[in-house]
Biopython code that builds the backbone (N, CA, C, O; Angstrom):
import numpy as np
from Bio.PDB.StructureBuilder import StructureBuilder

atoms = [
    (1, "UNK", "N", (102.624, 63.365, 76.793)),
    (1, "UNK", "CA", (103.865, 63.600, 76.099)),
    (1, "UNK", "C", (104.243, 65.050, 76.301)),
    (1, "UNK", "O", (103.404, 65.941, 76.171)),
    (2, "UNK", "N", (105.487, 65.286, 76.613)),
    (2, "UNK", "CA", (106.011, 66.621, 76.851)),
    (2, "UNK", "C", (107.199, 66.872, 75.923)),
    (2, "UNK", "O", (107.801, 65.931, 75.407)),
    (3, "UNK", "N", (107.526, 68.131, 75.718)),
    (3, "UNK", "CA", (108.676, 68.492, 74.900)),
    (3, "UNK", "C", (109.656, 69.272, 75.755)),
    (3, "UNK", "O", (109.280, 70.228, 76.433)),
    (4, "UNK", "N", (110.913, 68.860, 75.721)),
    (4, "UNK", "CA", (111.985, 69.514, 76.445)),
    (4, "UNK", "C", (112.831, 70.274, 75.439)),
    (4, "UNK", "O", (113.303, 69.696, 74.460)),
    (5, "UNK", "N", (113.026, 71.561, 75.671)),
    (5, "UNK", "CA", (113.874, 72.374, 74.801)),
    (5, "UNK", "C", (115.156, 72.678, 75.545)),
    (5, "UNK", "O", (115.124, 73.075, 76.709)),
    (6, "UNK", "N", (116.275, 72.496, 74.885)),
    (6, "UNK", "CA", (117.564, 72.804, 75.499)),
    (6, "UNK", "C", (118.441, 73.523, 74.487)),
    (6, "UNK", "O", (118.278, 73.371, 73.276)),
    (7, "UNK", "N", (119.365, 74.301, 75.005)),
    (7, "UNK", "CA", (120.295, 75.047, 74.164)),
    (7, "UNK", "C", (121.678, 74.426, 74.309)),
    (7, "UNK", "O", (122.192, 74.297, 75.420)),
    (8, "UNK", "N", (122.273, 74.045, 73.197)),
    (8, "UNK", "CA", (123.642, 73.540, 73.196)),
    (8, "UNK", "C", (124.359, 74.105, 71.984)),
    (8, "UNK", "O", (123.876, 73.993, 70.857)),
    (9, "UNK", "N", (125.497, 74.704, 72.216)),
    (9, "UNK", "CA", (126.312, 75.253, 71.123)),
    (9, "UNK", "C", (125.500, 76.125, 70.173)),
    (9, "UNK", "O", (125.600, 75.990, 68.954)),
    (10, "UNK", "N", (124.693, 77.023, 70.743)),
    (10, "UNK", "CA", (123.892, 77.985, 69.980)),
    (10, "UNK", "C", (122.783, 77.345, 69.159)),
    (10, "UNK", "O", (122.177, 78.021, 68.327)),
    (11, "UNK", "N", (122.501, 76.077, 69.363)),
    (11, "UNK", "CA", (121.406, 75.424, 68.646)),
    (11, "UNK", "C", (120.361, 74.978, 69.666)),
    (11, "UNK", "O", (120.692, 74.562, 70.776)),
    (12, "UNK", "N", (119.121, 75.073, 69.273)),
    (12, "UNK", "CA", (118.048, 74.616, 70.147)),
    (12, "UNK", "C", (117.679, 73.196, 69.761)),
    (12, "UNK", "O", (117.408, 72.910, 68.595)),
    (13, "UNK", "N", (117.670, 72.316, 70.739)),
    (13, "UNK", "CA", (117.294, 70.926, 70.514)),
    (13, "UNK", "C", (116.000, 70.657, 71.262)),
    (13, "UNK", "O", (115.782, 71.195, 72.348)),
    (14, "UNK", "N", (115.144, 69.830, 70.689)),
    (14, "UNK", "CA", (113.921, 69.442, 71.383)),
    (14, "UNK", "C", (113.876, 67.925, 71.468)),
    (14, "UNK", "O", (114.273, 67.222, 70.539)),
    (15, "UNK", "N", (113.395, 67.447, 72.578)),
    (15, "UNK", "CA", (113.231, 66.010, 72.803)),
    (15, "UNK", "C", (111.845, 65.785, 73.382)),
    (15, "UNK", "O", (111.394, 66.539, 74.244)),
    (16, "UNK", "N", (111.182, 64.764, 72.913)),
    (16, "UNK", "CA", (109.917, 64.352, 73.493)),
    (16, "UNK", "C", (110.215, 63.493, 74.711)),
    (16, "UNK", "O", (111.095, 62.634, 74.661)),
    (17, "UNK", "N", (109.498, 63.712, 75.801)),
    (17, "UNK", "CA", (109.657, 62.839, 76.952)),
    (17, "UNK", "C", (108.309, 62.593, 77.597)),
    (17, "UNK", "O", (107.408, 63.428, 77.511)),
    (18, "UNK", "N", (108.172, 61.449, 78.242)),
    (18, "UNK", "CA", (106.910, 61.090, 78.873)),
    (18, "UNK", "C", (106.970, 61.182, 80.390)),
    (18, "UNK", "O", (105.934, 61.112, 81.053)),
    (19, "UNK", "N", (108.163, 61.338, 80.949)),
    (19, "UNK", "CA", (108.280, 61.454, 82.394)),
    (19, "UNK", "C", (109.649, 61.935, 82.820)),
    (19, "UNK", "O", (110.571, 62.060, 82.013)),
    (20, "UNK", "N", (109.755, 62.202, 84.111)),
    (20, "UNK", "CA", (111.026, 62.655, 84.682)),
    (20, "UNK", "C", (111.205, 61.984, 86.040)),
    (20, "UNK", "O", (110.239, 61.748, 86.765)),
    (21, "UNK", "N", (112.442, 61.686, 86.366)),
    (21, "UNK", "CA", (112.792, 61.116, 87.671)),
    (21, "UNK", "C", (113.847, 62.024, 88.281)),
    (21, "UNK", "O", (114.852, 62.342, 87.647)),
    (22, "UNK", "N", (113.605, 62.440, 89.530)),
    (22, "UNK", "CA", (114.493, 63.374, 90.218)),
    (22, "UNK", "C", (115.218, 62.642, 91.344)),
    (22, "UNK", "O", (114.599, 61.968, 92.167)),
    (23, "UNK", "N", (116.536, 62.788, 91.362)),
    (23, "UNK", "CA", (117.384, 62.244, 92.421)),
    (23, "UNK", "C", (118.090, 63.419, 93.084)),
    (23, "UNK", "O", (118.560, 64.328, 92.400)),
    (24, "UNK", "N", (118.166, 63.407, 94.425)),
    (24, "UNK", "CA", (118.861, 64.499, 95.097)),
    (24, "UNK", "C", (119.519, 63.992, 96.370)),
    (24, "UNK", "O", (119.144, 62.959, 96.925)),
    (25, "UNK", "N", (120.502, 64.744, 96.809)),
    (25, "UNK", "CA", (121.207, 64.402, 98.046)),
    (25, "UNK", "C", (121.787, 65.672, 98.648)),
    (25, "UNK", "O", (122.278, 66.547, 97.936)),
    (26, "UNK", "N", (121.721, 65.758, 99.985)),
    (26, "UNK", "CA", (122.315, 66.897, 100.676)),
    (26, "UNK", "C", (123.462, 66.478, 101.584)),
    (26, "UNK", "O", (124.358, 67.276, 101.858)),
    (27, "UNK", "N", (123.443, 65.240, 102.050)),
    (27, "UNK", "CA", (124.508, 64.766, 102.939)),
    (27, "UNK", "C", (125.629, 64.138, 102.119)),
    (27, "UNK", "O", (125.385, 63.548, 101.067)),
    (28, "UNK", "N", (126.855, 64.271, 102.610)),
    (28, "UNK", "CA", (128.023, 63.758, 101.878)),
    (28, "UNK", "C", (127.881, 62.270, 101.577)),
    (28, "UNK", "O", (128.164, 61.842, 100.458)),
    (29, "UNK", "N", (127.459, 61.493, 102.532)),
    (29, "UNK", "CA", (127.313, 60.046, 102.327)),
    (29, "UNK", "C", (126.292, 59.758, 101.230)),
    (29, "UNK", "O", (126.500, 58.873, 100.400)),
    (30, "UNK", "N", (125.181, 60.514, 101.228)),
    (30, "UNK", "CA", (124.159, 60.333, 100.194)),
    (30, "UNK", "C", (124.673, 60.759, 98.825)),
    (30, "UNK", "O", (124.365, 60.120, 97.819)),
    (31, "UNK", "N", (125.459, 61.841, 98.782)),
    (31, "UNK", "CA", (126.027, 62.284, 97.494)),
    (31, "UNK", "C", (126.979, 61.235, 96.938)),
    (31, "UNK", "O", (127.031, 61.021, 95.726)),
    (32, "UNK", "N", (127.733, 60.579, 97.817)),
    (32, "UNK", "CA", (128.669, 59.539, 97.377)),
    (32, "UNK", "C", (127.954, 58.356, 96.746)),
    (32, "UNK", "O", (128.519, 57.689, 95.880)),
    (33, "UNK", "N", (126.724, 58.081, 97.162)),
    (33, "UNK", "CA", (125.962, 56.918, 96.676)),
    (33, "UNK", "C", (124.982, 57.264, 95.558)),
    (33, "UNK", "O", (124.287, 56.382, 95.052)),
    (34, "UNK", "N", (124.921, 58.520, 95.172)),
    (34, "UNK", "CA", (123.909, 58.950, 94.208)),
    (34, "UNK", "C", (124.054, 58.253, 92.853)),
    (34, "UNK", "O", (123.052, 57.873, 92.248)),
    (35, "UNK", "N", (125.266, 58.084, 92.377)),
    (35, "UNK", "CA", (125.480, 57.411, 91.099)),
    (35, "UNK", "C", (124.971, 55.989, 91.103)),
    (35, "UNK", "O", (124.358, 55.547, 90.132)),
    (36, "UNK", "N", (125.216, 55.263, 92.184)),
    (36, "UNK", "CA", (124.719, 53.887, 92.302)),
    (36, "UNK", "C", (123.198, 53.859, 92.338)),
    (36, "UNK", "O", (122.574, 52.981, 91.743)),
    (37, "UNK", "N", (122.608, 54.815, 93.032)),
    (37, "UNK", "CA", (121.149, 54.881, 93.123)),
    (37, "UNK", "C", (120.538, 55.115, 91.742)),
    (37, "UNK", "O", (119.529, 54.500, 91.395)),
    (38, "UNK", "N", (121.146, 55.999, 90.960)),
    (38, "UNK", "CA", (120.653, 56.281, 89.612)),
    (38, "UNK", "C", (120.838, 55.061, 88.713)),
    (38, "UNK", "O", (119.933, 54.700, 87.959)),
    (39, "UNK", "N", (122.003, 54.429, 88.791)),
    (39, "UNK", "CA", (122.254, 53.228, 87.992)),
    (39, "UNK", "C", (121.257, 52.130, 88.319)),
    (39, "UNK", "O", (120.751, 51.467, 87.413)),
    (40, "UNK", "N", (120.969, 51.929, 89.593)),
    (40, "UNK", "CA", (119.978, 50.920, 90.000)),
    (40, "UNK", "C", (118.610, 51.225, 89.413)),
    (40, "UNK", "O", (117.917, 50.320, 88.948)),
    (41, "UNK", "N", (118.217, 52.501, 89.430)),
    (41, "UNK", "CA", (116.915, 52.876, 88.890)),
    (41, "UNK", "C", (116.862, 52.624, 87.380)),
    (41, "UNK", "O", (115.867, 52.116, 86.866)),
    (42, "UNK", "N", (117.940, 52.983, 86.676)),
    (42, "UNK", "CA", (117.976, 52.765, 85.220)),
    (42, "UNK", "C", (117.879, 51.269, 84.908)),
    (42, "UNK", "O", (117.142, 50.867, 84.008)),
    (43, "UNK", "N", (118.611, 50.462, 85.639)),
    (43, "UNK", "CA", (118.562, 49.005, 85.415)),
    (43, "UNK", "C", (117.191, 48.426, 85.732)),
    (43, "UNK", "O", (116.759, 47.473, 85.082)),
    (44, "UNK", "N", (116.505, 48.981, 86.713)),
    (44, "UNK", "CA", (115.184, 48.485, 87.115)),
    (44, "UNK", "C", (114.076, 48.946, 86.165)),
    (44, "UNK", "O", (112.949, 48.457, 86.243)),
    (45, "UNK", "N", (114.392, 49.879, 85.273)),
    (45, "UNK", "CA", (113.394, 50.430, 84.352)),
    (45, "UNK", "C", (113.892, 50.380, 82.911)),
    (45, "UNK", "O", (114.105, 51.426, 82.297)),
    (46, "UNK", "N", (114.080, 49.178, 82.364)),
    (46, "UNK", "CA", (114.647, 49.069, 81.013)),
    (46, "UNK", "C", (113.726, 49.603, 79.917)),
    (46, "UNK", "O", (114.183, 49.833, 78.798)),
    (47, "UNK", "N", (112.452, 49.803, 80.209)),
    (47, "UNK", "CA", (111.532, 50.339, 79.199)),
    (47, "UNK", "C", (111.636, 51.849, 79.067)),
    (47, "UNK", "O", (110.981, 52.437, 78.206)),
    (48, "UNK", "N", (112.451, 52.493, 79.907)),
    (48, "UNK", "CA", (112.622, 53.941, 79.840)),
    (48, "UNK", "C", (113.932, 54.268, 79.130)),
    (48, "UNK", "O", (115.000, 53.794, 79.519)),
    (49, "UNK", "N", (113.833, 55.085, 78.085)),
    (49, "UNK", "CA", (115.019, 55.557, 77.363)),
    (49, "UNK", "C", (115.296, 56.985, 77.808)),
    (49, "UNK", "O", (114.450, 57.863, 77.639)),
    (50, "UNK", "N", (116.467, 57.220, 78.372)),
    (50, "UNK", "CA", (116.836, 58.546, 78.846)),
    (50, "UNK", "C", (117.073, 59.447, 77.638)),
    (50, "UNK", "O", (117.912, 59.146, 76.789)),
    (51, "UNK", "N", (116.330, 60.559, 77.563)),
    (51, "UNK", "CA", (116.471, 61.471, 76.423)),
    (51, "UNK", "C", (117.216, 62.748, 76.794)),
    (51, "UNK", "O", (117.731, 63.439, 75.915)),
    (52, "UNK", "N", (117.277, 63.070, 78.081)),
    (52, "UNK", "CA", (118.008, 64.251, 78.506)),
    (52, "UNK", "C", (118.230, 64.182, 80.014)),
    (52, "UNK", "O", (117.636, 63.355, 80.705)),
    (53, "UNK", "N", (119.092, 65.061, 80.510)),
    (53, "UNK", "CA", (119.362, 65.109, 81.946)),
    (53, "UNK", "C", (119.781, 66.519, 82.320)),
    (53, "UNK", "O", (120.312, 67.263, 81.494)),
    (54, "UNK", "N", (119.537, 66.878, 83.573)),
    (54, "UNK", "CA", (120.036, 68.137, 84.101)),
    (54, "UNK", "C", (120.683, 67.862, 85.451)),
    (54, "UNK", "O", (120.243, 66.991, 86.202)),
    (55, "UNK", "N", (121.719, 68.608, 85.743)),
    (55, "UNK", "CA", (122.405, 68.518, 87.031)),
    (55, "UNK", "C", (122.380, 69.916, 87.634)),
    (55, "UNK", "O", (122.800, 70.887, 87.005)),
    (56, "UNK", "N", (121.879, 70.000, 88.864)),
    (56, "UNK", "CA", (121.780, 71.279, 89.555)),
    (56, "UNK", "C", (122.489, 71.159, 90.891)),
    (56, "UNK", "O", (122.293, 70.192, 91.626)),
    (57, "UNK", "N", (123.304, 72.136, 91.194)),
    (57, "UNK", "CA", (124.011, 72.158, 92.477)),
    (57, "UNK", "C", (123.651, 73.446, 93.190)),
    (57, "UNK", "O", (123.650, 74.523, 92.593)),
    (58, "UNK", "N", (123.347, 73.323, 94.472)),
    (58, "UNK", "CA", (123.062, 74.510, 95.272)),
    (58, "UNK", "C", (123.655, 74.306, 96.656)),
    (58, "UNK", "O", (123.890, 73.177, 97.087)),
    (59, "UNK", "N", (123.892, 75.404, 97.337)),
    (59, "UNK", "CA", (124.447, 75.285, 98.684)),
    (59, "UNK", "C", (124.155, 76.541, 99.481)),
    (59, "UNK", "O", (123.915, 77.618, 98.935)),
    (60, "UNK", "N", (124.186, 76.362, 100.789)),
    (60, "UNK", "CA", (124.150, 77.493, 101.702)),
    (60, "UNK", "C", (125.251, 77.257, 102.727)),
    (60, "UNK", "O", (126.137, 76.433, 102.498)),
    (61, "UNK", "N", (125.212, 77.944, 103.820)),
    (61, "UNK", "CA", (126.304, 77.808, 104.793)),
    (61, "UNK", "C", (126.356, 76.441, 105.460)),
    (61, "UNK", "O", (127.390, 76.067, 106.012)),
    (62, "UNK", "N", (125.260, 75.689, 105.419)),
    (62, "UNK", "CA", (125.227, 74.406, 106.119)),
    (62, "UNK", "C", (125.099, 73.188, 105.207)),
    (62, "UNK", "O", (125.568, 72.107, 105.564)),
    (63, "UNK", "N", (124.477, 73.338, 104.045)),
    (63, "UNK", "CA", (124.187, 72.183, 103.206)),
    (63, "UNK", "C", (124.661, 72.407, 101.773)),
    (63, "UNK", "O", (124.671, 73.531, 101.273)),
    (64, "UNK", "N", (125.049, 71.326, 101.135)),
    (64, "UNK", "CA", (125.402, 71.313, 99.723)),
    (64, "UNK", "C", (124.499, 70.276, 99.067)),
    (64, "UNK", "O", (124.560, 69.093, 99.402)),
    (65, "UNK", "N", (123.678, 70.711, 98.150)),
    (65, "UNK", "CA", (122.702, 69.813, 97.538)),
    (65, "UNK", "C", (123.022, 69.625, 96.064)),
    (65, "UNK", "O", (123.360, 70.579, 95.362)),
    (66, "UNK", "N", (122.914, 68.385, 95.602)),
    (66, "UNK", "CA", (123.015, 68.089, 94.174)),
    (66, "UNK", "C", (121.719, 67.412, 93.768)),
    (66, "UNK", "O", (121.215, 66.526, 94.458)),
    (67, "UNK", "N", (121.192, 67.847, 92.634)),
    (67, "UNK", "CA", (119.965, 67.276, 92.091)),
    (67, "UNK", "C", (120.241, 66.852, 90.658)),
    (67, "UNK", "O", (120.764, 67.627, 89.858)),
    (68, "UNK", "N", (119.886, 65.626, 90.348)),
    (68, "UNK", "CA", (120.031, 65.105, 88.983)),
    (68, "UNK", "C", (118.631, 64.704, 88.518)),
    (68, "UNK", "O", (117.958, 63.886, 89.146)),
    (69, "UNK", "N", (118.216, 65.297, 87.412)),
    (69, "UNK", "CA", (116.896, 65.003, 86.858)),
    (69, "UNK", "C", (117.082, 64.280, 85.527)),
    (69, "UNK", "O", (117.770, 64.770, 84.631)),
    (70, "UNK", "N", (116.466, 63.122, 85.413)),
    (70, "UNK", "CA", (116.490, 62.347, 84.177)),
    (70, "UNK", "C", (115.141, 62.479, 83.499)),
    (70, "UNK", "O", (114.103, 62.257, 84.122)),
    (71, "UNK", "N", (115.150, 62.839, 82.229)),
    (71, "UNK", "CA", (113.942, 62.900, 81.426)),
    (71, "UNK", "C", (113.943, 61.656, 80.541)),
    (71, "UNK", "O", (114.946, 61.336, 79.903)),
    (72, "UNK", "N", (112.816, 60.966, 80.511)),
    (72, "UNK", "CA", (112.790, 59.703, 79.777)),
    (72, "UNK", "C", (111.571, 59.586, 78.885)),
    (72, "UNK", "O", (110.543, 60.231, 79.089)),
    (73, "UNK", "N", (111.735, 58.735, 77.891)),
    (73, "UNK", "CA", (110.658, 58.361, 76.981)),
    (73, "UNK", "C", (110.374, 56.889, 77.224)),
    (73, "UNK", "O", (111.285, 56.063, 77.172)),
    (74, "UNK", "N", (109.132, 56.558, 77.487)),
    (74, "UNK", "CA", (108.787, 55.148, 77.713)),
    (74, "UNK", "C", (108.704, 54.434, 76.386)),
    (74, "UNK", "O", (107.945, 54.827, 75.499)),
    (75, "UNK", "N", (109.495, 53.377, 76.255)),
    (75, "UNK", "CA", (109.511, 52.575, 75.026)),
    (75, "UNK", "C", (108.286, 51.644, 75.022)),
    (75, "UNK", "O", (107.820, 51.219, 76.080)),
    (76, "UNK", "N", (107.788, 51.342, 73.861)),
    (76, "UNK", "CA", (106.626, 50.440, 73.755)),
    (76, "UNK", "C", (107.028, 49.005, 73.897)),
    (76, "UNK", "O", (106.178, 48.117, 73.834)),
]
sb = StructureBuilder()
sb.init_structure("model")
sb.init_model(0)
sb.init_chain("A")
sb.init_seg("    ")
for serial, (resi, resn, name, xyz) in enumerate(atoms, 1):
    if name == "N":
        sb.init_residue(resn, " ", resi, " ")
    sb.init_atom(name, np.array(xyz, "f"), 0.0, 1.0, " ", f" {name:<3s}", serial, name[0])
structure = sb.get_structure()
C-alpha cells in the first residue's frame, strides 16, 4: 500500500493506492489512440478503482511525448 500526496487549491490531499499503470506515446498516431488504450485497460480491470492520475507532456525538436499515469486501489 502506498500513499499519494497531491496539492489542489492550496489543500493537500492523500490517497492510498496499491499500484500504478503508465501509458505513453511519442508518435502522432499512438497519441491519437491513447484514450482508447486507457479505456480498454480500465474495462479489462474492473477490480481497480482509479484514485488519481497525472498527465505529463514533454518534447524536444523531434518528438512530442505524452504520459498518463493512473494510480489505482485494488478492490476486494
